[in-house]
C-alpha positions in Angstrom: -10.8 -8.5 -13.4 -10.0 -5.8 -11.0 -7.2 -5.9 -8.4 -6.1 -3.7 -5.6 -2.5 -3.6 -4.5 -1.7 -1.9 -1.1 1.9 -0.9 -0.4 3.0 0.1 3.1 6.3 0.7 4.8 7.7 -2.2 6.7 7.7 -2.0 10.5 10.7 -0.1 11.8 11.2 2.0 8.6 11.0 5.7 9.5 7.9 7.4 8.0 8.5 11.2 8.0 5.3 11.8 5.9 3.2 9.8 8.4 4.8 11.9 11.2 3.9 15.1 9.4 0.3 14.0 8.9 0.1 13.0 12.6 1.3 16.4 13.7 -1.1 18.2 11.3 -4.0 16.1 12.6 -3.1 17.0 16.2 -2.8 20.7 15.3 -6.3 20.5 13.7 -7.7 19.4 17.0 -8.0 15.6 16.4 -7.0 14.3 19.8 -6.0 10.7 20.4 -4.1 10.1 17.2 -1.2 7.9 18.3 0.6 7.2 15.1 0.1 7.6 11.3 1.8 5.4 8.7 1.3 6.4 5.0 1.1 4.1 2.1 -0.2 3.9 -1.5 -3.0 2.0 -3.2 -3.1 0.8 -6.9 -6.3 -0.2 -8.5 -5.5 -2.2 -11.6 -7.8 -3.5 -14.3 -6.6 -6.8 -15.7 -7.8 -8.7 -18.8 -8.6 -12.4 -18.4 -10.4 -14.5 -15.7 -7.6 -16.7 -14.4 -7.2 -15.5 -10.8 -4.0 -17.5 -10.2 -2.3 -16.1 -13.3 -3.5 -12.6 -12.3 -2.0 -13.0 -8.8 1.3 -14.2 -10.3 1.4 -11.2 -12.7 0.6 -8.8 -9.9 3.3 -10.3 -7.7 5.8 -9.7 -10.5 4.5 -6.1 -11.0 5.0 -5.4 -7.3 8.5 -7.0 -7.2 9.6 -5.1 -10.4 7.9 -1.7 -10.0 5.1 -1.0 -7.6 6.9 -1.7 -4.3 10.4 -1.2 -3.0 10.6 -4.6 -1.3 13.6 -3.6 0.7 11.5 -1.1 2.8 7.9 -1.9 1.7 5.4 -4.7 2.0 2.5 -5.2 -0.4 -0.8 -6.9 -0.3 -2.8 -8.1 -3.4 -6.6 -8.3 -3.4 -8.8 -9.4 -6.2 -11.8 -7.2 -6.1 -15.1 -8.7 -7.1 
């Protein structure tokens, strides 16, 4: 089973990397870019077929390592 975990900064948390990307896009001539927020994506291959157990494991992975839940949100998607 394959899963995708997307981690993004919570609203209100400053994102200097996103601001730098936004400035670079504007300097490259991409007009109309209002704001950029950066994040990270994890593609994880899991053994087994129990989706509920996989989601529970992935949640524990996010809480323990993949996301800093003080400043980041995460979303779990099981990929067909």
